[in-house]
C-alpha positions as CSV (number, residue, x, y, z in Angstrom):
1,M,-25.3,-148.1,25.0
2,P,-26.0,-151.5,23.3
3,P,-23.0,-153.4,22.0
4,L,-22.0,-153.2,18.4
5,P,-23.1,-156.0,16.1
6,A,-20.7,-158.9,15.4
7,D,-19.4,-157.2,12.2
8,G,-18.3,-154.3,14.3
9,R,-20.5,-151.7,12.6
10,D,-23.1,-149.5,14.2
11,R,-26.5,-150.4,12.5
12,I,-27.7,-146.8,13.0
13,S,-25.0,-145.5,10.7
14,Q,-25.7,-147.8,7.8
15,P,-26.7,-146.0,4.7
16,I,-30.3,-146.3,3.4
17,P,-30.6,-149.0,0.8
18,V,-31.8,-148.2,-2.8
19,L,-33.6,-149.9,-5.6
20,Q,-32.6,-149.4,-9.2
21,S,-35.5,-150.0,-11.7
22,E,-36.4,-149.4,-15.3
23,I,-38.1,-146.1,-14.2
24,G,-35.4,-144.8,-11.9
25,W,-33.8,-145.1,-8.5
26,F,-35.9,-145.4,-5.3
27,R,-34.8,-144.7,-1.7
28,P,-37.1,-145.2,1.3
29,V,-36.7,-142.6,4.1
30,C,-37.9,-143.9,7.4
31,T,-38.3,-142.8,10.9
32,P,-38.4,-145.2,13.8
33,A,-42.2,-145.2,13.4
34,G,-42.3,-146.1,9.7
35,L,-41.9,-145.0,6.1
36,A,-42.1,-141.2,5.8
37,R,-40.9,-140.6,2.3
38,L,-39.9,-142.4,-0.9
39,D,-37.3,-140.6,-2.9
40,W,-37.4,-141.3,-6.6
41,Q,-35.0,-139.9,-9.2
42,E,-33.5,-140.8,-12.6
43,A,-29.9,-141.3,-11.5
44,A,-28.2,-143.0,-8.6
45,F,-28.3,-141.1,-5.3
46,T,-25.0,-139.4,-4.5
47,E,-25.6,-138.5,-0.9
48,D,-25.9,-141.0,2.0
49,F,-27.6,-140.5,5.3
50,P,-28.4,-143.0,8.1
51,D,-31.2,-145.5,7.9
52,L,-33.4,-145.0,10.9
53,N,-35.5,-148.1,10.4
54,A,-33.6,-150.7,8.4
55,D,-36.4,-153.3,8.6
56,V,-39.0,-151.0,7.1
57,S,-36.5,-149.8,4.5
58,R,-35.7,-153.3,3.3
59,E,-39.4,-154.3,3.3
60,T,-40.3,-151.1,1.3
61,L,-37.8,-152.0,-1.4
62,S,-38.9,-155.6,-1.4
63,Q,-42.5,-154.7,-1.9
64,L,-41.7,-152.0,-4.4
65,A,-39.6,-154.5,-6.5
66,A,-42.4,-157.0,-6.5
67,Y,-44.9,-154.3,-7.5
68,L,-42.7,-153.1,-10.4
69,A,-42.4,-156.7,-11.5
70,G,-46.2,-157.1,-11.6
71,R,-46.2,-159.5,-8.6
72,R,-47.8,-157.1,-6.1
73,R,-50.9,-154.9,-6.1
74,N,-50.9,-153.4,-2.6
75,F,-48.4,-152.2,-0.1
76,S,-48.5,-153.2,3.5
77,L,-46.0,-150.9,5.3
78,P,-46.0,-148.9,8.5
79,L,-46.3,-145.3,7.4
80,D,-45.2,-142.2,9.4
81,F,-47.2,-139.1,8.5
82,S,-46.5,-137.4,11.8
83,A,-44.8,-134.5,10.1
84,L,-47.8,-133.8,7.8
85,S,-50.9,-131.7,8.4
86,T,-54.3,-133.3,8.9
87,V,-55.4,-132.0,5.5
88,A,-52.4,-133.6,3.8
89,R,-53.0,-136.9,5.5
90,R,-56.6,-136.8,4.4
91,W,-55.5,-136.3,0.7
92,L,-53.1,-139.2,1.0
93,D,-55.9,-141.4,2.4
94,C,-57.9,-140.6,-0.7
95,L,-55.0,-141.5,-2.9
96,A,-54.5,-144.8,-1.1
97,A,-58.2,-145.7,-1.8
98,I,-57.8,-145.7,-5.6
99,P,-58.0,-149.3,-6.7
100,Y,-55.1,-151.0,-8.5
101,G,-55.4,-150.7,-12.3
102,Q,-58.0,-148.0,-12.2
103,V,-57.6,-144.3,-13.0
104,I,-59.7,-141.4,-11.7
105,S,-59.8,-137.7,-12.5
106,Y,-58.5,-135.0,-10.3
107,A,-62.1,-133.9,-9.8
108,D,-63.0,-137.5,-8.7
109,L,-60.1,-137.4,-6.2
110,A,-61.4,-134.1,-5.0
111,E,-64.9,-135.6,-4.6
112,S,-63.5,-138.4,-2.6
113,W,-62.0,-135.8,-0.3
114,G,-65.3,-134.1,0.0
115,N,-65.4,-131.3,-2.6
116,R,-65.5,-132.1,-6.3
117,R,-64.6,-128.5,-7.1
118,A,-61.3,-128.9,-5.4
119,A,-59.5,-130.4,-8.4
120,R,-56.6,-128.0,-8.3
121,P,-55.9,-128.8,-4.6
122,A,-56.2,-132.5,-5.5
123,G,-53.5,-131.9,-8.1
124,Q,-51.3,-130.1,-5.6
125,A,-51.8,-133.1,-3.2
126,C,-50.6,-135.4,-5.9
127,R,-47.6,-133.2,-6.6
128,R,-46.7,-133.2,-2.9
129,N,-47.2,-136.9,-2.3
130,P,-44.2,-138.1,-0.2
131,L,-44.8,-141.7,-1.2
132,P,-45.1,-141.9,-5.0
133,V,-46.1,-145.3,-6.4
134,I,-47.0,-146.5,-2.9
135,L,-49.7,-143.9,-2.6
136,P,-50.8,-144.1,-6.3
137,C,-50.9,-140.5,-7.6
138,H,-50.1,-142.0,-11.0
139,R,-53.7,-143.3,-11.1
140,V,-55.0,-139.7,-11.3
141,V,-55.5,-138.1,-14.7
142,S,-57.2,-135.1,-16.2
143,S,-61.0,-135.1,-16.6
144,S,-60.4,-135.9,-20.3
145,G,-58.4,-139.0,-19.3
146,G,-55.1,-137.5,-20.5
147,L,-51.7,-137.7,-18.8
148,T,-51.3,-134.0,-18.4
149,Q,-49.0,-133.8,-15.3
150,Y,-46.8,-136.0,-13.2
151,S,-43.9,-135.2,-10.9
152,G,-42.6,-138.7,-10.2
153,G,-39.0,-139.5,-10.9
154,S,-37.4,-136.0,-11.4
155,D,-37.6,-132.5,-10.2
156,R,-38.0,-131.0,-13.7
157,G,-41.6,-130.4,-13.2
158,A,-45.0,-132.0,-13.7
159,L,-45.0,-131.3,-17.5
160,D,-41.7,-133.0,-18.2
161,P,-42.1,-135.6,-20.9
162,A,-39.9,-138.1,-19.0
163,N,-42.2,-137.8,-15.9
164,L,-45.3,-138.3,-18.1
165,Q,-43.6,-141.4,-19.6
166,R,-43.1,-142.8,-16.1
167,K,-46.7,-142.2,-15.2
168,A,-47.8,-144.0,-18.4
169,W,-45.4,-146.9,-17.6
170,L,-47.0,-147.4,-14.2
171,Q,-50.5,-147.3,-15.6
172,D,-49.5,-149.7,-18.3
173,L,-47.9,-152.1,-15.7
174,E,-51.2,-152.1,-13.7
175,A,-53.3,-152.5,-16.8
176,R,-51.3,-155.6,-17.8
177,H,-51.5,-157.2,-14.4
178,K,-55.0,-156.0,-13.3
179,T,-56.8,-159.2,-14.1
180,E,-54.2,-161.5,-12.5
181,A,-55.2,-163.0,-9.2
């Protein structure tokens, strides 16, 4: 067993760091291989559990804070999708390919996956996205261009007005900073 750090605490048992922002609280959940999930909710997290990859957790929050401040467009983090199916990974790859500051429809997302008629499964993939903001499901809108659904930031459902406000906030952020180099 390796010796304890100089401060006497076991690094494995340190709680996961969090980020408080204008649109809620974020907590990265990492495995030794990388970022597996980004928890996002309206209030502070009340439960703690060990951080399995403190370097990735800190870097995730650093990049996320820069993004939310309009200073970052892309994320460069090790991701761990080992617990996901091949189909789920493929949907997430399609989400990751949506350019900063652009929006596409659920049908467009489905087309990038290989079947334009799979708009409903595209919506389900967005709803199940384990890395909101980082994999930009907020850039996906209805075919009419409307903000009809979004699950980011609470568990009250995709039609919750506060969730839709967070989606609009993220889209507005990107629209304001899209032309900056």
